[in-house]
All heavy atoms as an XYZ file, in Angstrom:
667
protein
N      80.799     90.177    102.255
C      81.607     90.843    103.287
C      82.119     92.149    102.734
O      82.250     93.080    103.527
C      82.782     89.943    103.646
C      82.394     88.808    104.508
S      83.763     87.764    104.961
C      83.067     86.179    104.606
N      82.443     92.177    101.475
C      82.941     93.486    100.949
C      81.925     94.591    101.027
O      82.305     95.723    101.116
C      83.304     93.274     99.458
C      84.478     92.433     99.231
C      84.782     92.317     97.753
N      85.440     91.082     97.532
C      86.225     90.860     96.492
N      86.349     91.765     95.604
N      86.796     89.673     96.347
N      80.625     94.234    100.982
C      79.602     95.268    100.992
C      79.056     95.491    102.405
O      78.187     96.267    102.570
C      78.485     94.898    100.041
C      78.985     94.648     98.649
N      79.460     95.638     97.824
C      79.124     93.518     97.895
C      79.838     95.176     96.663
N      79.626     93.873     96.691
N      79.558     94.761    103.380
C      79.108     94.927    104.725
C      79.820     96.113    105.383
O      80.940     96.435    105.069
C      79.428     93.681    105.560
O      78.807     92.528    105.061
N      79.140     96.738    106.342
C      79.774     97.873    107.040
C      81.106     97.367    107.713
O      81.093     96.316    108.377
C      78.751     98.316    108.107
C      77.463     97.773    107.622
C      77.767     96.525    106.772
N      82.180     98.062    107.475
C      83.475     97.696    108.077
C      84.109     96.551    107.376
O      85.178     96.057    107.820
N      83.524     95.991    106.296
C      84.120     94.915    105.545
C      84.136     93.590    106.262
O      84.956     92.708    106.000
N      83.231     93.434    107.255
C      83.166     92.212    107.994
C      81.746     91.733    108.084
O      80.813     92.466    107.881
C      83.748     92.359    109.392
C      82.958     93.384    110.236
C      83.628     93.631    111.576
O      84.689     93.091    111.853
O      83.007     94.341    112.379
N      81.601     90.426    108.311
C      80.273     89.873    108.414
C      80.248     88.819    109.557
O      81.185     88.086    109.730
C      79.852     89.171    107.094
N      79.132     88.796    110.255
C      78.939     87.833    111.321
C      78.435     86.529    110.714
O      77.783     86.537    109.691
C      77.847     88.385    112.273
S      77.418     87.301    113.644
N      78.762     85.414    111.338
C      78.303     84.146    110.882
C      76.801     84.106    110.671
O      76.294     83.612    109.654
C      78.679     82.967    111.838
C      78.224     81.682    111.356
C      79.025     80.913    110.511
C      76.979     81.157    111.754
C      78.604     79.666    110.059
C      76.555     79.885    111.276
C      77.345     79.197    110.429
N      76.027     84.754    111.593
C      74.598     84.759    111.505
C      74.137     85.461    110.191
O      73.166     85.007    109.555
C      73.951     85.377    112.724
S      74.443     87.084    113.028
N      74.838     86.537    109.784
C      74.477     87.208    108.553
C      74.825     86.324    107.354
O      74.064     86.280    106.385
C      75.274     88.536    108.462
C      74.846     89.520    109.548
O      73.680     89.462    109.979
O      75.691     90.358    109.881
N      75.973     85.673    107.360
C      76.327     84.786    106.291
C      75.366     83.601    106.144
O      75.058     83.211    105.056
C      77.783     84.295    106.471
C      78.848     85.366    106.412
C      80.200     84.794    106.811
C      78.907     86.008    105.004
N      74.945     83.112    107.299
C      74.021     81.947    107.285
C      72.749     82.279    106.532
O      72.131     81.452    105.880
C      73.759     81.455    108.679
N      72.286     83.557    106.675
C      71.060     83.994    105.994
C      71.246     84.074    104.459
O      70.332     83.941    103.710
C      70.623     85.314    106.512
C      70.133     85.311    107.924
C      69.732     86.661    108.446
O      69.776     87.641    107.699
O      69.440     86.773    109.675
N      72.505     84.344    104.032
C      72.778     84.562    102.632
C      72.991     83.253    101.869
O      72.870     83.227    100.625
C      74.043     85.370    102.452
C      73.858     86.840    102.951
C      72.842     87.630    102.141
O      72.830     87.466    100.901
O      72.077     88.371    102.722
N      73.397     82.149    102.513
C      73.707     80.930    101.875
C      72.647     79.837    102.203
O      72.334     79.628    103.334
C      75.065     80.425    102.266
C      76.178     81.290    101.773
C      76.673     82.353    102.563
C      76.688     81.170    100.505
C      77.686     83.190    102.117
C      77.696     81.978    100.027
C      78.223     83.005    100.816
N      72.197     79.193    101.160
C      71.213     78.155    101.314
C      71.878     76.785    101.548
O      72.018     75.954    100.636
C      70.293     78.057    100.076
C      69.224     77.059    100.262
O      68.808     76.799    101.368
O      68.736     76.524     99.206
N      72.460     76.624    102.765
C      73.136     75.369    103.162
C      73.028     75.205    104.623
O      72.848     76.162    105.350
C      74.612     75.365    102.680
C      75.502     76.374    103.330
S      77.256     76.220    102.897
C      77.269     76.476    101.185
N      73.175     73.955    105.068
C      73.086     73.730    106.517
C      74.226     74.444    107.256
O      75.300     74.616    106.712
C      73.223     72.211    106.636
C      72.935     71.649    105.293
C      73.290     72.738    104.280
N      73.973     74.817    108.479
C      74.946     75.542    109.285
C      76.305     74.793    109.399
O      77.364     75.401    109.223
C      74.423     75.812    110.649
C      75.415     76.556    111.560
C      74.844     76.897    112.925
O      73.655     76.702    113.177
N      75.747     77.236    113.819
N      76.321     73.458    109.630
C      77.617     72.767    109.730
C      78.395     72.848    108.380
O      79.614     72.931    108.419
C      77.221     71.305    110.009
C      75.886     71.423    110.688
C      75.215     72.587    110.000
N      77.704     72.840    107.246
C      78.374     72.918    105.942
C      79.041     74.311    105.785
O      80.171     74.406    105.343
C      77.410     72.666    104.778
O      77.003     71.331    104.831
N      78.274     75.361    106.160
C      78.800     76.704    106.030
C      79.987     76.868    106.972
O      81.013     77.432    106.565
C      77.694     77.741    106.368
C      78.130     79.204    106.281
C      78.699     79.551    104.933
C      76.971     80.115    106.661
N      79.886     76.347    108.175
C      80.998     76.442    109.152
C      82.202     75.749    108.546
O      83.336     76.282    108.682
C      80.647     75.749    110.471
O      79.616     76.512    111.122
N      82.014     74.588    107.991
C      83.164     73.867    107.369
C      83.828     74.714    106.292
O      85.069     74.843    106.262
C      82.701     72.552    106.796
C      83.739     71.861    105.953
N      84.879     71.235    106.508
C      83.869     71.762    104.633
C      85.598     70.758    105.523
N      84.997     71.075    104.401
N      83.047     75.249    105.385
C      83.600     76.057    104.288
C      84.344     77.274    104.756
O      85.388     77.647    104.259
C      82.502     76.397    103.250
C      81.991     75.243    102.473
N      82.759     74.541    101.579
C      80.792     74.618    102.501
C      82.011     73.547    101.068
N      80.834     73.595    101.606
N      83.772     77.956    105.740
C      84.393     79.091    106.366
C      85.753     78.719    107.020
O      86.738     79.415    106.909
C      83.475     79.842    107.269
C      82.295     80.531    106.657
C      81.313     80.970    107.718
C      82.699     81.673    105.773
N      85.708     77.590    107.664
C      86.930     77.139    108.370
C      88.048     76.833    107.338
O      89.191     77.113    107.561
C      86.606     75.871    109.197
C      87.724     75.428    110.098
C      87.366     74.300    111.065
N      86.274     73.402    110.608
C      85.024     73.446    111.075
N      84.657     74.350    111.975
N      84.090     72.601    110.655
N      87.660     76.263    106.205
C      88.635     75.993    105.112
C      89.230     77.273    104.605
O      90.437     77.413    104.409
C      87.997     75.181    103.988
C      88.858     75.146    102.741
C      87.690     73.737    104.484
N      88.367     78.284    104.393
C      88.826     79.602    103.907
C      89.739     80.316    104.932
O      90.716     80.985    104.548
C      87.653     80.499    103.515
C      86.871     80.011    102.283
C      85.557     80.811    102.121
C      87.720     80.032    101.037
N      89.433     80.147    106.212
C      90.297     80.704    107.254
C      91.641     79.987    107.253
O      92.705     80.612    107.302
C      89.588     80.652    108.619
C      90.565     80.965    109.752
C      88.362     81.598    108.689
N      91.619     78.692    107.177
C      92.840     77.901    107.144
C      93.714     78.261    105.941
O      94.946     78.225    106.008
C      92.551     76.384    107.103
O      91.934     75.992    108.301
N      93.058     78.535    104.777
C      93.773     78.912    103.606
C      94.318     80.337    103.601
O      95.066     80.762    102.736
C      92.882     78.729    102.394
N      93.936     81.109    104.646
C      94.384     82.499    104.754
C      93.585     83.479    103.926
O      93.977     84.626    103.778
N      92.457     83.066    103.458
C      91.587     83.921    102.579
C      90.661     84.755    103.446
O      90.324     85.860    103.078
C      90.851     83.090    101.510
C      91.859     82.488    100.557
C      89.795     83.920    100.819
C      91.315     81.514     99.625
N      90.250     84.221    104.559
C      89.417     84.921    105.577
C      90.145     84.989    106.891
O      90.888     84.059    107.249
C      88.091     84.244    105.738
C      87.139     84.183    104.593
C      85.860     83.406    105.029
C      86.733     85.520    104.069
N      89.864     86.005    107.627
C      90.234     86.146    109.039
C      88.976     85.925    109.847
O      87.887     86.367    109.464
C      90.812     87.521    109.395
C      92.322     87.562    109.196
O      92.974     86.517    109.247
O      92.805     88.688    109.043
N      89.153     85.330    111.018
C      87.989     85.118    111.926
C      88.274     85.715    113.292
O      89.385     85.525    113.819
C      87.725     83.614    112.085
C      86.477     83.347    112.944
C      86.324     81.876    113.191
N      87.001     81.580    114.391
C      86.747     80.574    115.207
N      85.752     79.677    114.841
N      87.360     80.366    116.268
N      87.299     86.375    113.838
C      87.437     86.956    115.181
C      86.214     86.526    115.961
O      85.105     86.712    115.559
C      87.535     88.483    115.121
C      87.638     89.143    116.468
C      87.589     90.648    116.385
O      87.947     91.213    115.318
O      87.264     91.276    117.397
N      86.459     85.931    117.180
C      85.350     85.567    117.989
C      84.913     86.790    118.875
O      85.777     87.433    119.464
C      85.777     84.425    118.921
C      86.109     83.126    118.262
C      84.952     82.325    117.873
N      83.995     82.092    118.980
C      83.131     81.151    119.019
N      83.134     80.245    118.043
N      82.312     81.027    120.025
N      83.646     87.029    118.890
C      83.058     88.103    119.724
C      81.885     87.448    120.454
O      80.830     87.281    119.842
C      82.650     89.264    118.948
C      83.737     89.987    118.216
C      83.253     91.211    117.536
N      84.201     91.616    116.487
C      83.884     92.380    115.468
N      82.652     92.832    115.337
N      84.769     92.665    114.551
N      82.110     87.140    121.697
C      81.019     86.449    122.393
C      80.786     85.086    121.841
O      81.708     84.297    121.629
N      79.523     84.788    121.452
C      79.214     83.535    120.860
C      79.274     83.492    119.350
O      79.177     82.444    118.730
C      77.789     83.052    121.304
O      76.836     84.024    120.838
C      77.676     82.886    122.797
N      79.538     84.643    118.718
C      79.541     84.754    117.302
C      80.962     84.871    116.721
O      81.786     85.426    117.391
C      78.708     85.943    116.774
C      77.245     85.750    117.091
C      76.518     86.426    118.027
C      76.342     84.855    116.487
N      75.209     85.989    118.015
C      75.073     84.998    117.092
C      76.457     83.871    115.464
C      73.937     84.284    116.743
C      75.372     83.115    115.095
C      74.127     83.334    115.745
N      81.112     84.398    115.523
C      82.397     84.596    114.786
C      82.121     85.671    113.722
O      81.079     85.642    113.063
C      82.802     83.336    114.110
O      83.158     82.369    115.089
N      83.071     86.580    113.576
C      83.066     87.605    112.573
C      84.169     87.377    111.563
O      85.287     87.062    111.950
C      83.190     88.968    113.183
C      81.998     89.354    114.032
C      81.640     88.961    115.247
C      80.936     90.268    113.598
N      80.433     89.509    115.603
C      79.972     90.284    114.623
C      80.718     90.968    112.416
C      78.814     91.057    114.541
C      79.584     91.779    112.334
C      78.664     91.801    113.374
N      83.864     87.507    110.293
C      84.787     87.217    109.253
C      85.118     88.397    108.395
O      84.228     89.263    108.115
C      84.233     86.107    108.322
C      84.058     84.795    109.094
C      82.828     84.493    109.713
C      85.064     83.845    109.106
C      82.678     83.334    110.371
C      84.897     82.671    109.765
C      83.679     82.414    110.438
O      83.534     81.230    111.103
N      86.388     88.509    108.006
C      86.860     89.548    107.084
C      87.683     88.926    105.991
O      88.316     87.926    106.244
C      87.643     90.655    107.779
O      88.753     90.025    108.457
C      86.841     91.441    108.766
N      87.665     89.525    104.812
C      88.463     89.042    103.696
C      89.886     89.510    103.863
O      90.098     90.691    104.181
C      87.863     89.534    102.349
C      86.491     88.909    102.174
C      88.775     89.223    101.216
C      85.743     89.512    100.997
N      90.849     88.618    103.645
C      92.242     88.999    103.597
C      92.602     89.279    102.168
O      92.561     88.320    101.342
C      93.130     87.881    104.201
C      94.570     88.258    104.170
C      92.702     87.574    105.585
N      92.860     90.487    101.766
C      93.001     90.793    100.348
C      94.258     90.230     99.681
O      94.226     89.906     98.453
C      93.009     92.323    100.343
C      93.366     92.767    101.685
C      92.942     91.697    102.615
N      95.356     90.081    100.372
C      96.613     89.712     99.738
C      96.527     88.359     98.971
O      96.971     88.285     97.817
C      97.729     89.688    100.746
C      98.127     90.988    101.263
C      97.252     91.526    102.421
O      96.375     90.767    102.927
O      97.411     92.664    102.787
N      95.977     87.301     99.574
C      95.918     86.027     98.802
C      95.050     86.179     97.529
O      95.426     85.595     96.466
C      95.314     85.026     99.765
C      95.405     85.633    101.100
C      95.463     87.128    100.921
N      93.997     86.907     97.595
C      93.174     87.081     96.415
C      93.877     87.918     95.357
O      93.739     87.647     94.146
C      91.812     87.711     96.805
C      90.983     86.888     97.775
C      89.708     87.625     98.149
C      90.676     85.531     97.149
N      94.659     88.910     95.793
C      95.417     89.694     94.830
C      96.474     88.868     94.170
O      96.710     88.958     92.935
C      96.069     90.884     95.533
C      95.052     91.955     95.968
C      95.603     92.968     96.977
O      96.777     92.850     97.360
O      94.827     93.854     97.387
N      97.125     87.949     94.949
C      98.093     87.071     94.370
C      97.470     86.125     93.361
O      98.013     85.944     92.276
C      98.777     86.246     95.476
O      99.410     87.147     96.379
C      99.815     85.302     94.932
N      96.304     85.587     93.647
C      95.619     84.660     92.743
C      95.258     85.430     91.443
O      95.368     84.911     90.333
C      94.389     84.083     93.368
C      94.600     82.965     94.352
C      93.311     82.582     95.030
C      95.191     81.751     93.635
N      94.798     86.654     91.620
C      94.419     87.467     90.472
C      95.614     87.632     89.532
O      95.569     87.510     88.341
C      93.850     88.807     90.889
C      93.522     89.679     89.675
C      93.111     91.102     90.081
O      93.348     91.482     91.210
O      92.625     91.826     89.189
N      96.778     87.940     90.153
C      97.992     88.149     89.384
C      98.406     86.906     88.619
O      98.812     86.959     87.438
C      99.149     88.604     90.289
O      98.774     89.839     90.923
C     100.413     88.823     89.531
N      98.259     85.801     89.283
C      98.708     84.518     88.683
C      97.733     84.075     87.573
O      98.199     83.481     86.557
C      98.767     83.419     89.777
C      99.885     83.593     90.759
C      99.701     82.515     91.863
C     101.234     83.383     90.141
N      96.480     84.350     87.702
C      95.485     83.817     86.808
C      94.979     84.752     85.692
O      94.305     84.345     84.764
C      94.287     83.266     87.596
C      94.607     82.126     88.559
C      93.371     81.819     89.387
C      95.079     80.937     87.829
N      95.304     86.061     85.843
C      94.842     86.962     84.848
C      95.416     86.678     83.477
O      96.469     86.062     83.328
C      95.134     88.426     85.268
C      96.492     88.892     84.901
C      96.620     90.386     85.108
N      96.465     90.743     86.516
C      97.293     91.488     87.196
N      98.318     92.048     86.638
N      97.097     91.715     88.478
N      94.691     87.099     82.460
C      95.092     86.909     81.108
C      96.487     87.496     80.951
O      96.759     88.598     81.312
C      94.108     87.600     80.166
O      94.534     87.393     78.820
N      97.410     86.668     80.406
C      98.768     87.140     80.242
C      99.618     86.844     81.445
O     100.808     87.139     81.433
N      99.009     86.451     82.600
C      99.757     86.210     83.814
C     100.589     84.943     83.634
O     100.545     84.224     82.648
N     101.416     84.667     84.707
C     102.332     83.507     84.580
C     101.691     82.163     84.491
O     102.298     81.211     83.968
C     103.212     83.632     85.858
C     102.422     84.501     86.798
C     101.580     85.409     85.938
N     100.455     81.984     84.972
C      99.783     80.715     84.919
C      98.671     80.641     83.896
O      98.133     79.539     83.644
C      99.226     80.320     86.296
C     100.235     80.134     87.402
C      99.518     79.831     88.702
C     101.265     79.138     87.072
N      98.293     81.720     83.311
C      97.199     81.740     82.348
C      97.810     81.744     80.926
O      98.946     82.102     80.689
C      96.343     82.982     82.559
N      96.983     81.308     79.981
C      97.299     81.397     78.562
C      98.573     80.601     78.216
O      99.287     80.969     77.266
C      97.474     82.833     78.126
C      96.194     83.650     78.343
O      95.132     83.061     78.271
O      96.289     84.839     78.557
N      98.833     79.564     78.977
C      99.989     78.691     78.611
C      99.454     77.453     77.938
O      98.473     76.904     78.394
C     100.743     78.264     79.825
C     101.602     79.323     80.405
C     102.440     78.732     81.504
N     103.556     79.587     81.892
C     104.369     79.322     82.866
N     104.170     78.232     83.568
N     105.355     80.105     83.123
N     100.112     76.958     76.933
C      99.693     75.683     76.388
C      99.963     74.558     77.380
O     100.934     74.653     78.157
C     100.594     75.547     75.139
C     101.726     76.493     75.302
C     101.255     77.520     76.253
N      99.103     73.589     77.360
C      99.306     72.438     78.266
C     100.578     71.706     77.867
O     100.926     71.609     76.666
C      98.151     71.483     78.122
N     101.364     71.250     78.866
C     102.602     70.571     78.533
C     102.406     69.260     77.819
O     103.274     68.812     77.081
C     103.251     70.374     79.882
C     102.200     70.486     80.906
C     101.119     71.367     80.282
N     101.226     68.656     77.963
C     100.921     67.379     77.281
C      99.661     67.552     76.484
O      98.743     68.290     76.882
C     100.672     66.251     78.322
C     101.849     65.888     79.213
C     101.361     64.913     80.253
C     103.002     65.361     78.495
N      99.601     66.860     75.384
C      98.324     66.898     74.629
C      97.284     66.056     75.412
O      97.635     65.297     76.325
C      98.568     66.255     73.224
O      98.786     64.856     73.396
N      96.069     66.215     75.029
C      94.993     65.433     75.680
C      95.243     63.942     75.577
O      95.050     63.212     76.549
C      93.634     65.804     75.097
C      93.169     67.164     75.461
O      93.698     67.742     76.397
O      92.285     67.715     74.780
N      95.704     63.490     74.461
C      95.975     62.076     74.232
C      97.096     61.612     75.121
O      96.997     60.574     75.797
C      96.303     61.784     72.765
C      96.726     60.356     72.531
C      95.165     62.137     71.866
N      98.213     62.390     75.230
C      99.345     62.029     76.118
C      98.895     62.005     77.572
O      99.241     61.113     78.305
C     100.491     63.031     75.915
C     101.176     62.918     74.584
C     102.161     64.048     74.373
O     101.842     65.224     74.698
O     103.297     63.770     73.973
N      98.091     62.989     77.949
C      97.631     63.056     79.316
C      96.760     61.890     79.647
O      96.857     61.270     80.717
C      96.916     64.390     79.622
C      96.541     64.632     81.003
C      95.910     65.931     81.383
N      95.194     66.609     80.289
C      95.656     67.649     79.573
N      96.781     68.173     79.773
N      94.917     68.131     78.593
N      95.861     61.528     78.734
C      94.914     60.436     78.978
C      95.700     59.108     79.072
O      95.298     58.228     79.887
C      93.918     60.337     77.826
C      92.907     61.438     77.903
O      92.789     62.118     78.985
O      92.188     61.673     76.912
N      96.795     58.970     78.361
C      97.522     57.706     78.426
C      98.321     57.557     79.714
O      98.634     56.448     80.166
C      98.495     57.555     77.233
O      99.534     58.528     77.322
N      98.630     58.709     80.320
C      99.383     58.697     81.612
C      98.486     58.665     82.838
O      98.860     58.138     83.887
C     100.234     59.948     81.721
C     101.391     59.910     80.812
C     102.276     61.111     81.120
N     103.468     61.117     80.218
C     104.408     61.981     80.382
N     104.400     62.927     81.285
N     105.474     61.928     79.558
N      97.298     59.201     82.740
C      96.417     59.309     83.928
C      95.370     58.240     83.940
O      94.787     57.817     83.067
C      95.783     60.669     83.947
S      96.954     62.020     84.124
């Protein structure tokens, strides 16, 4: 989608790029829309998708090296975690 004209892609274009059944692709796109990572706009019989940059930027901030969620030691050792889970 980032490399598509206007930053959007039609379902039919995405279906050509992914080697999966149409219902599976529809499901995955629906999950990404529900998570706020993609926006969907209906145009006639087709759905057009665009990336919502803010959630991805937030994830990048959280997960980057030195970020608040990265490079932290685990609160439990592997042995402690295995005994609890």
